[in-house]
C-alpha positions as CSV (number, residue, x, y, z in Angstrom):
1,M,0.0,0.0,0.0
2,I,1.1,3.6,-0.6
3,K,0.0,6.8,1.3
4,I,-1.3,9.6,-0.8
5,T,-1.5,13.1,0.8
6,L,-4.3,15.3,-0.7
7,P,-4.3,19.2,-0.8
8,D,-6.5,19.4,2.3
9,G,-3.8,17.5,4.3
10,S,-5.7,14.2,4.5
11,V,-3.8,11.0,3.9
12,K,-5.4,8.0,2.2
13,E,-4.0,4.5,1.6
14,F,-4.2,3.0,-1.9
15,A,-2.8,-0.1,-3.6
16,Q,0.5,0.4,-5.5
17,D,0.0,1.5,-9.1
18,T,-3.2,3.4,-8.3
19,T,-3.7,6.2,-10.8
20,P,-4.7,9.8,-10.1
21,M,-8.0,8.9,-11.8
22,D,-8.5,6.1,-9.4
23,V,-8.0,8.5,-6.5
24,A,-10.5,11.0,-8.0
25,L,-13.1,8.2,-8.3
26,S,-12.5,7.3,-4.6
27,I,-13.5,10.9,-3.8
28,S,-16.5,11.3,-6.1
29,E,-17.7,10.4,-9.5
30,G,-18.3,14.1,-10.2
31,L,-14.6,14.9,-9.6
32,A,-13.5,11.9,-11.7
33,R,-15.6,13.2,-14.6
34,N,-14.0,16.6,-14.4
35,V,-10.3,15.9,-13.5
36,I,-8.1,16.3,-16.5
37,S,-4.6,16.5,-15.1
38,A,-2.5,16.0,-12.0
39,S,0.8,16.6,-10.2
40,F,2.5,14.2,-7.9
41,N,5.3,15.5,-5.6
42,G,5.4,18.7,-7.7
43,T,5.8,16.9,-11.0
44,T,3.0,17.1,-13.7
45,I,1.7,13.7,-14.6
46,E,-1.2,12.1,-16.6
47,T,-4.3,11.0,-14.8
48,T,-3.4,7.5,-15.9
49,T,0.1,7.5,-14.5
50,P,0.6,4.7,-11.9
51,L,1.6,5.9,-8.5
52,T,4.3,3.7,-6.9
53,T,5.5,5.6,-3.9
54,D,4.1,7.7,-1.0
55,G,3.6,11.3,-2.0
56,S,1.4,14.4,-2.4
57,L,-1.2,14.5,-5.1
58,I,-3.1,17.4,-6.6
59,L,-5.9,16.8,-9.1
60,Y,-6.7,19.5,-11.7
61,T,-9.9,20.3,-13.6
62,W,-10.5,22.8,-16.4
63,N,-11.1,25.5,-13.7
64,N,-7.4,25.3,-12.5
65,P,-4.6,27.1,-14.4
66,E,-2.7,23.8,-14.4
67,G,-5.7,22.0,-15.9
68,K,-5.9,24.6,-18.7
69,K,-2.2,24.2,-19.3
70,A,-2.6,20.4,-19.8
71,F,-5.7,21.0,-22.0
72,W,-4.0,23.5,-24.3
73,H,-0.7,21.5,-24.5
74,S,-2.7,18.4,-25.5
75,T,-4.6,20.4,-28.2
76,S,-1.2,21.6,-29.6
77,H,-0.4,17.9,-30.2
78,V,-3.7,17.4,-32.0
79,M,-3.1,20.6,-34.1
80,A,0.4,19.3,-34.9
81,Q,-1.1,16.1,-36.2
82,A,-3.6,18.0,-38.3
83,I,-0.8,20.2,-39.8
84,E,1.4,17.2,-40.5
85,E,-1.5,15.5,-42.4
86,I,-2.5,18.6,-44.3
87,Y,1.0,19.8,-45.1
88,P,3.2,16.7,-45.9
89,G,6.8,17.4,-45.3
90,A,6.2,20.2,-42.7
91,K,8.7,19.9,-39.8
92,L,7.3,20.2,-36.3
93,T,9.5,21.8,-33.6
94,I,7.9,22.7,-30.2
95,G,4.3,23.3,-29.1
96,P,3.8,24.6,-25.5
97,A,0.8,25.9,-23.7
98,I,0.9,29.7,-23.0
99,D,-1.2,32.0,-20.8
100,N,-4.1,31.9,-23.2
101,G,-4.0,28.9,-25.5
102,F,-0.9,27.4,-27.2
103,Y,1.3,27.6,-30.2
104,Y,3.3,25.3,-32.4
105,D,6.4,26.4,-34.3
106,V,6.5,24.7,-37.7
107,D,8.9,24.8,-40.7
108,F,6.5,24.7,-43.6
109,G,9.3,24.6,-46.1
110,D,8.3,26.3,-49.4
111,K,4.6,26.2,-48.4
112,K,2.9,29.2,-46.7
113,I,0.0,29.1,-44.3
114,T,-2.6,32.0,-44.3
115,D,-5.9,32.7,-42.5
116,T,-7.7,31.1,-45.4
117,D,-6.2,27.7,-44.3
118,F,-7.3,28.0,-40.7
119,K,-10.7,26.4,-41.1
120,K,-9.4,23.1,-42.7
121,I,-6.9,22.7,-39.8
122,E,-9.6,23.5,-37.2
123,D,-12.0,21.0,-38.8
124,R,-9.4,18.3,-38.8
125,V,-8.5,19.0,-35.2
126,L,-12.1,18.5,-34.1
127,E,-12.5,15.4,-36.3
128,I,-9.4,13.9,-34.6
129,S,-10.7,14.9,-31.2
130,R,-14.0,13.2,-31.7
131,G,-12.1,9.9,-31.9
132,K,-11.5,10.1,-28.1
133,H,-7.9,9.0,-28.6
134,E,-6.0,8.5,-25.3
135,F,-2.7,10.4,-24.7
136,K,-0.1,7.7,-23.8
137,M,3.4,8.4,-22.6
138,R,6.3,6.0,-23.2
139,S,10.1,6.1,-22.7
140,V,12.4,5.6,-25.6
141,T,16.2,5.4,-26.0
142,K,18.1,8.3,-27.5
143,A,18.9,6.1,-30.5
144,Q,15.2,5.4,-31.1
145,A,14.3,9.1,-30.8
146,L,17.1,10.1,-33.2
147,A,16.0,7.5,-35.7
148,L,12.4,8.7,-35.7
149,Y,13.4,12.3,-36.3
150,K,16.4,11.7,-38.6
151,D,14.8,14.1,-41.2
152,N,13.9,16.8,-38.7
153,E,17.0,18.8,-37.7
154,F,15.0,20.7,-35.0
155,K,13.8,17.7,-33.0
156,T,17.3,16.2,-33.5
157,E,18.9,19.2,-31.9
158,L,16.5,18.9,-28.9
159,I,17.2,15.2,-28.5
160,Q,21.0,15.7,-28.7
161,N,20.7,17.8,-25.6
162,L,18.8,15.1,-23.7
163,E,20.3,12.2,-21.6
164,D,19.5,8.7,-22.5
165,G,16.9,7.4,-20.1
166,T,15.1,10.8,-19.8
167,I,13.5,10.8,-23.2
168,T,9.7,10.3,-23.6
169,F,7.2,10.3,-26.5
170,C,3.5,11.0,-26.3
171,D,1.3,9.0,-28.6
172,H,-2.3,9.6,-29.6
173,S,-4.3,8.4,-32.6
174,S,-1.6,7.8,-35.3
175,F,0.6,10.6,-34.1
176,T,3.8,10.7,-32.0
177,D,5.6,13.6,-30.6
178,L,8.7,14.2,-28.4
179,C,7.2,15.4,-25.1
180,R,7.9,15.5,-21.3
181,G,4.2,15.0,-20.4
182,G,1.3,16.7,-18.9
183,H,-1.8,15.8,-21.0
184,I,-5.6,15.4,-20.6
185,P,-7.0,11.8,-20.6
186,N,-8.2,11.8,-24.2
187,T,-8.8,14.0,-27.2
188,G,-12.6,13.7,-26.8
189,I,-12.6,16.4,-24.1
190,I,-11.6,19.0,-26.8
191,K,-14.9,20.3,-28.1
192,A,-14.0,23.7,-29.6
193,M,-10.8,25.0,-31.1
194,K,-9.7,28.1,-33.0
195,I,-6.5,29.2,-34.7
196,L,-6.0,32.8,-33.7
197,S,-3.0,33.9,-35.8
198,V,0.3,33.0,-37.3
199,A,3.6,34.9,-36.9
200,G,7.2,34.5,-37.7
201,A,9.5,33.1,-34.9
202,Y,13.1,32.2,-35.0
203,W,14.1,28.7,-33.9
204,R,14.9,28.8,-30.2
205,G,14.4,32.6,-30.2
206,N,17.7,33.2,-31.9
207,E,17.6,35.6,-34.9
208,K,20.6,33.8,-36.4
209,N,18.6,30.6,-36.7
210,K,16.0,29.8,-39.3
211,Q,12.7,31.6,-39.1
212,L,9.7,29.3,-38.5
213,T,5.9,29.9,-38.6
214,R,4.3,30.1,-35.2
215,V,0.7,29.0,-35.3
216,Y,-1.3,30.3,-32.3
217,G,-4.5,28.6,-31.2
218,I,-6.9,28.1,-28.3
219,S,-9.3,25.4,-27.3
220,F,-12.2,24.8,-24.8
221,P,-14.2,21.9,-23.5
222,K,-17.4,23.7,-24.6
223,Q,-18.3,25.7,-27.8
224,K,-20.0,28.3,-25.7
225,E,-16.7,29.1,-23.9
226,L,-14.9,29.6,-27.3
227,T,-17.7,31.9,-28.5
228,E,-17.4,34.0,-25.3
229,Y,-13.6,34.1,-25.6
230,L,-13.8,35.3,-29.2
231,Q,-16.2,38.0,-28.2
232,L,-13.8,39.1,-25.5
233,L,-11.0,39.3,-28.1
234,E,-13.1,41.5,-30.3
235,E,-13.7,43.8,-27.3
236,A,-10.0,43.7,-26.5
237,K,-9.3,44.9,-30.1
238,K,-11.6,47.9,-29.5
239,R,-9.8,48.6,-26.3
240,D,-6.2,48.1,-27.6
241,H,-4.2,51.0,-26.1
242,R,-2.3,51.4,-29.3
243,K,-5.5,52.1,-31.2
244,L,-7.0,54.3,-28.5
245,G,-3.7,56.2,-28.0
246,K,-3.8,57.2,-31.6
247,E,-7.5,58.1,-31.7
248,L,-7.2,60.1,-28.5
249,E,-3.9,61.7,-29.6
250,L,-2.0,60.6,-26.4
251,F,1.3,59.2,-27.7
252,H,3.2,58.4,-30.9
253,F,6.1,56.2,-32.0
254,S,8.6,57.4,-34.6
255,Q,11.1,55.1,-36.4
256,R,13.5,58.1,-36.5
257,V,13.4,58.4,-32.8
258,G,13.7,54.6,-32.3
259,Q,11.7,51.6,-31.5
260,G,10.3,51.4,-28.0
261,L,10.8,55.1,-27.3
262,P,7.3,56.7,-27.0
263,L,6.7,60.4,-27.8
264,W,4.0,61.9,-25.5
265,L,1.7,64.3,-27.4
266,P,0.2,67.3,-25.5
267,K,-3.0,65.4,-24.3
268,G,-0.9,62.4,-23.2
269,A,1.7,64.6,-21.5
270,A,-1.2,66.3,-19.6
271,L,-2.6,62.9,-18.6
272,R,0.8,61.8,-17.3
273,D,1.3,65.0,-15.4
274,R,-2.1,64.6,-13.7
275,L,-1.2,61.1,-12.6
276,E,2.1,62.3,-11.3
277,Q,0.5,65.2,-9.4
278,F,-2.1,62.8,-8.0
279,L,0.6,60.6,-6.6
280,K,2.9,63.4,-5.5
281,K,0.1,64.9,-3.4
282,A,-0.4,61.5,-1.6
283,Q,3.3,61.0,-1.2
284,K,3.7,64.4,0.4
285,K,1.0,63.6,2.9
286,A,2.9,60.3,3.6
287,G,6.2,62.0,4.3
288,Y,8.1,61.4,1.1
289,E,10.7,63.9,-0.3
290,Q,11.1,64.4,-4.0
291,V,14.6,63.8,-5.5
292,V,15.9,64.0,-9.0
293,T,18.7,61.8,-10.4
294,P,20.6,61.7,-13.8
295,H,19.7,59.5,-16.7
296,I,23.2,58.0,-16.7
297,G,25.7,56.8,-14.1
298,Q,29.2,55.4,-14.1
299,K,29.3,51.7,-14.8
300,E,30.8,51.0,-11.4
301,L,27.6,52.3,-9.7
302,Y,25.6,49.5,-11.4
303,V,28.4,46.9,-10.8
304,T,28.1,47.7,-7.1
305,S,24.3,47.4,-7.1
306,G,24.3,44.2,-9.1
307,H,22.2,45.7,-11.9
308,Y,25.1,45.4,-14.4
309,A,25.3,41.7,-13.8
310,K,21.5,41.4,-14.2
311,Y,20.9,43.8,-17.1
312,G,24.3,44.7,-18.6
313,A,24.6,42.0,-21.3
314,D,21.1,42.6,-22.6
315,S,21.0,46.4,-22.1
316,F,22.3,49.4,-24.0
317,Q,26.0,49.3,-24.4
318,P,28.3,51.5,-22.3
319,I,28.8,55.2,-23.2
320,H,32.6,55.9,-23.6
321,T,33.8,59.4,-22.8
322,P,37.0,61.1,-24.1
323,A,38.7,60.1,-20.8
324,E,40.5,56.8,-21.1
325,G,38.7,53.9,-19.4
326,E,35.7,56.0,-18.3
327,E,32.3,54.3,-19.0
328,F,28.8,55.4,-18.3
329,L,25.5,53.5,-18.6
330,L,21.9,54.6,-19.2
331,K,20.4,53.8,-15.9
332,P,18.4,50.6,-15.7
333,M,17.1,51.4,-12.2
334,N,16.8,54.4,-9.9
335,C,17.7,52.6,-6.7
336,P,21.5,52.8,-6.9
337,H,21.2,56.6,-7.3
338,H,18.9,56.8,-4.3
339,C,21.4,54.8,-2.2
340,E,24.0,57.4,-3.1
341,I,21.6,60.2,-2.0
342,Y,21.2,58.5,1.3
343,N,25.0,58.2,1.5
344,A,25.4,62.0,1.1
345,R,25.5,62.5,4.9
346,P,25.5,60.5,8.1
347,W,22.2,59.6,9.7
348,S,20.9,58.8,13.2
349,Y,18.1,56.4,14.1
350,K,16.2,59.6,15.1
351,D,16.3,60.7,11.4
352,L,14.7,57.6,10.1
353,P,12.8,56.7,8.1
354,K,13.9,58.6,5.1
355,R,11.5,58.3,2.1
356,Y,12.9,59.4,-1.3
357,A,10.5,59.6,-4.3
358,E,11.2,60.2,-7.9
359,F,9.5,59.8,-11.3
360,G,12.7,58.6,-12.8
361,T,13.2,57.4,-16.4
362,V,15.2,54.2,-16.9
363,Y,16.3,52.4,-20.0
364,R,16.5,48.7,-20.9
365,Y,17.3,47.2,-24.3
366,E,14.3,45.0,-25.0
367,Q,14.5,42.9,-28.2
368,S,12.5,44.4,-31.1
369,G,10.2,41.3,-31.2
370,E,9.3,41.8,-27.5
371,L,8.3,45.5,-27.9
372,H,4.5,46.1,-27.6
373,G,3.0,49.6,-27.6
374,L,3.5,51.1,-24.2
375,T,3.4,47.8,-22.3
376,R,7.0,46.9,-23.4
377,V,9.3,49.8,-24.2
378,R,13.0,50.6,-24.0
379,G,12.6,53.9,-22.1
380,F,10.1,54.2,-19.3
381,T,9.4,56.3,-16.2
382,Q,9.0,54.6,-12.8
383,D,7.1,56.2,-9.9
384,D,10.0,55.0,-7.8
385,A,10.5,55.5,-4.1
386,H,12.9,54.1,-1.6
387,I,12.4,54.1,2.1
388,F,15.4,53.7,4.4
389,C,14.3,52.6,7.9
390,T,15.4,50.7,11.0
391,P,14.4,47.0,11.3
392,D,11.9,48.1,14.0
393,Q,10.2,50.5,11.5
394,L,10.0,48.0,8.7
395,D,6.5,46.6,9.5
396,A,4.8,49.9,9.9
397,E,6.5,51.4,6.8
398,F,5.6,48.4,4.6
399,K,1.9,48.6,5.7
400,N,1.8,52.3,5.0
401,V,3.0,51.5,1.4
402,I,0.2,48.9,1.1
403,D,-2.3,51.7,2.1
404,L,-0.9,54.0,-0.6
405,V,-1.1,51.3,-3.3
406,L,-4.7,50.5,-2.4
407,Y,-5.5,54.3,-2.5
408,V,-4.1,54.5,-6.1
409,F,-6.1,51.4,-7.2
410,G,-9.3,52.7,-5.6
411,S,-9.1,56.1,-7.2
412,L,-8.5,54.6,-10.7
413,G,-11.2,52.0,-10.6
414,F,-9.0,48.9,-10.1
415,E,-11.2,47.1,-7.5
416,N,-10.5,43.4,-8.4
417,F,-7.0,42.3,-7.4
418,T,-5.1,39.8,-5.4
419,A,-1.7,40.1,-3.8
420,Q,1.3,37.9,-4.7
421,V,4.2,37.3,-2.3
422,S,7.1,36.7,-4.7
423,V,9.9,34.7,-2.9
424,R,13.1,33.0,-3.9
425,D,13.4,29.8,-5.9
426,L,15.2,27.7,-3.3
427,D,16.4,25.3,-6.0
428,N,18.3,28.2,-7.8
429,P,20.1,30.2,-5.1
430,D,22.6,31.6,-7.7
431,K,19.9,33.8,-9.1
432,Y,20.0,36.0,-6.0
433,I,22.4,38.2,-4.1
434,G,22.8,38.3,-0.3
435,N,22.7,35.8,2.5
436,V,20.0,33.4,3.4
437,E,19.3,35.0,6.8
438,N,18.5,38.4,5.3
439,W,16.2,36.7,2.7
440,E,14.3,34.9,5.3
441,K,13.8,38.1,7.4
442,A,12.6,40.0,4.3
443,E,10.2,37.2,3.2
444,N,8.7,36.8,6.7
445,A,8.3,40.6,7.0
446,I,6.2,40.7,3.7
447,I,4.1,37.7,4.6
448,S,3.4,39.1,8.1
449,A,2.3,42.6,6.7
450,A,0.1,41.0,4.1
451,K,-1.6,38.9,6.8
452,D,-2.1,41.9,9.1
453,K,-3.6,44.0,6.3
454,G,-6.1,41.2,5.5
455,L,-4.9,40.9,1.9
456,N,-6.0,38.0,-0.3
457,Y,-2.5,36.7,-1.2
458,V,-0.7,33.8,-2.6
459,I,3.0,32.9,-2.4
460,E,4.8,32.4,-5.7
461,S,8.3,30.8,-5.6
462,G,10.9,32.1,-8.0
463,E,9.3,35.4,-8.7
464,A,11.5,37.5,-6.3
465,A,13.8,40.3,-7.6
466,F,17.4,39.4,-7.6
467,Y,18.0,41.5,-4.5
468,G,14.9,40.8,-2.4
469,P,11.3,39.4,-2.2
470,K,8.3,41.4,-3.3
471,L,4.6,42.0,-2.7
472,D,3.1,42.3,-6.2
473,F,-0.5,43.3,-6.9
474,M,-2.2,41.2,-9.6
475,V,-5.1,43.4,-10.9
476,K,-8.0,42.2,-13.1
477,D,-9.2,44.6,-15.7
478,A,-12.7,45.2,-17.1
479,L,-12.2,42.2,-19.5
480,G,-11.0,39.9,-16.7
481,R,-7.4,39.9,-17.8
482,S,-4.8,39.8,-15.0
483,W,-1.9,42.4,-14.9
484,Q,0.9,42.9,-12.4
485,L,0.5,46.5,-11.1
486,G,2.2,47.9,-8.1
487,T,5.1,46.3,-6.3
488,I,6.7,46.7,-2.9
489,Q,10.0,45.0,-2.1
490,V,12.1,44.5,1.1
491,D,15.8,44.7,0.5
492,Y,18.6,44.0,3.0
493,N,21.2,43.6,0.3
494,L,21.7,47.0,-1.4
495,P,22.3,48.7,2.0
496,E,25.2,46.2,2.4
497,R,26.5,46.7,-1.1
498,F,26.5,50.5,-0.7
499,D,27.6,50.4,2.9
500,L,24.6,52.4,4.1
501,T,24.6,53.0,7.9
502,Y,22.9,55.0,10.6
503,K,23.9,55.5,14.2
504,G,21.7,53.6,16.6
505,S,20.7,54.5,20.2
506,D,23.7,52.4,21.3
507,N,25.9,54.9,19.5
508,E,27.0,52.0,17.1
509,L,26.6,52.0,13.3
510,H,23.8,49.8,11.9
511,R,22.4,48.9,8.5
512,P,19.1,50.4,7.5
513,V,16.5,48.2,5.7
514,M,15.5,49.4,2.2
515,I,11.9,49.3,0.9
516,H,11.5,49.7,-2.9
517,R,8.0,50.7,-4.0
518,A,6.2,51.7,-7.2
519,P,2.3,51.8,-7.1
520,F,2.1,52.6,-10.9
521,G,5.2,50.6,-11.7
522,S,6.0,52.0,-15.2
523,M,4.0,55.1,-16.2
524,E,3.9,53.9,-19.7
525,R,2.6,50.4,-18.9
526,F,0.2,51.7,-16.3
527,I,-1.4,54.2,-18.7
528,A,-1.7,51.4,-21.4
529,I,-3.5,49.1,-18.9
530,L,-5.7,52.0,-17.7
531,L,-6.6,52.8,-21.3
532,E,-7.7,49.3,-22.0
533,H,-9.4,48.9,-18.6
534,T,-11.5,52.1,-19.1
535,A,-11.7,51.9,-22.9
536,G,-10.4,55.5,-22.8
537,N,-13.2,56.7,-20.5
538,F,-10.8,57.7,-17.7
539,P,-12.1,58.8,-14.3
540,I,-13.3,62.4,-14.8
541,W,-10.6,63.9,-12.6
542,L,-8.0,62.4,-14.9
543,M,-9.5,63.2,-18.3
544,P,-7.4,65.4,-20.6
545,E,-10.6,67.4,-21.2
546,Q,-13.7,67.1,-19.1
547,A,-16.1,68.8,-21.5
548,I,-16.3,70.1,-25.0
549,I,-18.4,73.1,-26.0
550,L,-20.4,72.5,-29.2
551,S,-21.9,75.6,-30.8
552,L,-24.9,75.2,-33.2
553,S,-23.2,77.7,-35.5
554,E,-20.3,80.1,-35.7
555,K,-22.5,83.0,-34.6
556,Y,-22.4,81.7,-31.0
557,E,-18.6,82.0,-30.9
558,N,-18.6,84.8,-28.3
559,Y,-21.0,82.9,-26.0
560,A,-18.8,79.8,-26.4
561,Q,-15.8,81.7,-25.3
562,K,-17.7,83.1,-22.3
563,V,-18.8,79.6,-21.3
564,F,-15.1,78.4,-21.7
565,S,-13.9,81.2,-19.4
566,L,-16.5,80.4,-16.7
567,L,-15.5,76.8,-16.8
568,E,-11.9,77.8,-16.4
569,N,-12.9,79.8,-13.3
570,H,-14.3,76.5,-11.9
571,E,-11.0,74.7,-12.9
572,I,-12.9,72.6,-15.4
573,R,-10.8,71.5,-18.5
574,A,-12.7,72.2,-21.7
575,Q,-12.4,72.6,-25.5
576,I,-14.4,74.6,-27.9
577,D,-15.6,73.2,-31.2
578,N,-16.9,76.2,-33.2
579,R,-16.4,74.8,-36.7
580,N,-18.9,75.3,-39.4
581,E,-20.1,71.7,-39.2
582,T,-23.4,70.1,-38.4
583,I,-24.1,69.5,-34.7
584,G,-24.5,65.8,-35.4
585,K,-21.0,65.5,-36.8
586,K,-19.6,67.4,-33.9
587,I,-21.4,65.1,-31.4
588,R,-20.1,62.0,-33.2
589,E,-16.5,63.2,-33.2
590,A,-16.8,64.2,-29.5
591,E,-18.0,60.7,-28.7
592,T,-15.0,59.2,-30.5
593,Q,-12.7,61.5,-28.5
594,K,-14.3,60.3,-25.2
595,Y,-15.3,63.7,-23.9
596,P,-17.3,63.0,-20.7
597,F,-19.7,65.9,-21.3
598,M,-20.8,67.8,-24.4
599,L,-22.1,71.3,-23.7
600,I,-24.4,72.3,-26.6
601,I,-25.1,76.0,-27.0
602,G,-27.4,77.8,-29.3
603,E,-29.9,80.7,-29.3
604,E,-31.8,79.5,-26.2
605,E,-28.7,78.9,-24.2
606,E,-27.1,82.2,-25.1
607,K,-30.4,84.0,-24.2
608,N,-30.7,82.3,-20.8
609,G,-27.0,82.0,-19.9
610,T,-27.3,78.2,-19.8
611,I,-25.8,75.1,-21.4
612,S,-27.4,71.9,-22.7
613,V,-25.5,69.0,-21.2
614,R,-25.2,65.7,-22.9
615,K,-23.2,62.8,-21.3
616,H,-20.8,60.6,-23.2
617,G,-22.5,57.4,-24.3
618,D,-26.0,58.9,-24.0
619,D,-28.4,59.0,-26.8
620,G,-29.3,62.6,-26.2
621,K,-32.7,61.9,-24.8
622,S,-31.6,62.8,-21.3
623,N,-29.9,66.1,-22.1
624,Q,-30.2,68.6,-19.3
625,T,-30.2,72.3,-19.5
626,M,-28.5,74.0,-16.6
627,S,-26.4,76.9,-15.4
628,I,-22.6,76.8,-15.4
629,D,-22.6,76.7,-11.6
630,A,-24.9,73.7,-11.6
631,F,-22.6,72.0,-14.2
632,A,-19.5,72.7,-12.0
633,A,-21.3,71.1,-9.1
634,L,-22.1,68.1,-11.3
635,I,-18.4,67.7,-12.2
636,Q,-17.3,67.9,-8.6
637,E,-19.9,65.3,-7.6
638,E,-18.5,63.0,-10.3
639,I,-15.0,63.6,-9.1
640,N,-15.9,62.8,-5.5
641,K,-17.4,59.5,-6.6
642,T,-14.1,58.3,-7.9
643,L,-11.2,60.2,-6.3
644,K,-10.7,58.6,-2.9
645,Q,-9.4,60.3,0.2
646,F,-5.9,59.6,1.5
């Protein structure tokens, strides 16, 4: 008999060679019908894998991320079979599951796949799936694997890097693929599948290698779920921040300036400035002091901090000056500069904590294929701050930062989020700097603060920064997509590297603890996510313009100017559209530009000193005529609904 430990901590005895499906059946038939994957002692296995030793078992359904991963990886095998049948001679390479679906990289030779070919592949995938073919794993020798793939240089390269005795194939139907495992019980569970797109991809991500065709797909256990997902994709296209950024005239990219280096247009710059002022005001209340640091620093600064070892090889190359041996780097992070600001004078424990804040622009050389609008750029501004405190102050300071992050989320409409405690990967200690004792103290401090603040949190191994653990906030947007926004990090290591000290009450020198924090993270990425979350309908306190004045004809130009001046007196941001165009066209264009309110003026309004107010997204049937003062009160009421108090 073997002892199987389940996620709830219960231990059950089973006969040797019991499978995860047998365990599921022992719990309930309902679970057995829905379980599609499993892990045993941390290793992903099939539901049919015999269990031969004591261990911990987790059963996964479609509702678990791990279950989806097995489902999508299995579908990639079926799609590969369909491609091989439809395109004889095509060479398969790899086909993993990704966050939403899967892809398979294929060398189609002299053939080319286009969107007109998608349906025949999809139809064949579903035809194969209806056969309810089981996914079966088997071990093979290196010689056997090389023999099967003698005509496929890509698979051969993969096999050459594997050790004999560790190579496995997965079989289903008449198809075999090199695979480590992690599949659903059979193909019949796949009820709906769609090819989403194709793109070029270099073999193993190296641009010196051959370019392959990457076929992206997604699948579901129900057709209804695919339909809903495709509708979500259509909505996501409408909300794409690159599309909205262009329509709303917020930012622009220029090939002459360079890839991944956004240019902020007047409306976008005003939006950024309002976000900065919003956070600066809260930071001032919380005791932060603003600092400014250069865009470059001597190479030695980043060698000391560890950032050169982390980012140097993949970042912009050093800047050489006329002085021999002198090298500067574009700064990849603000924290080394802030450490040197702290080091500018001696400190006592009575002076701490010190809180330095900066909207500092940093630079990292992202590969061109990884750049994506504002979410992945080469130059970006962080709402960075670093707190230097005593160990006794750490808990209170960390919790105060949590409060600040929650204030930011609440004021910008991000209500749905979870917290992630990102800790070390204990199996890969070389990824991190500093000693184990300091890491343990830092990780425990974060977990304790998250518990005390009542956060809904999970612990993720291997997601820590190289210098310390983090509390990351995973926010769901209006489409249910998850984004990492806001981070707080505890760092015992940089204070040691920069020899930061303060004099304690015992008159001895001690190391401060350093907290890194950025509620927005990157201004560029945050604005991109906010754009897609709100579809460009920002909270009214943040809108570039809160109203547009639409005159029925040019003869009301003087009254339009008067209304504009009165709105300015109330600190309401507005524009005038006094063009010789129909009011219908003006309204349609104002809707596209996302103005929260349209103020329509004509003869009646001029005569009575009023405005006709139409709200964005309204059909015009609920227009209200009111005074400027009443409209100003309406705007303030809207602001009060969204802008929280800190």
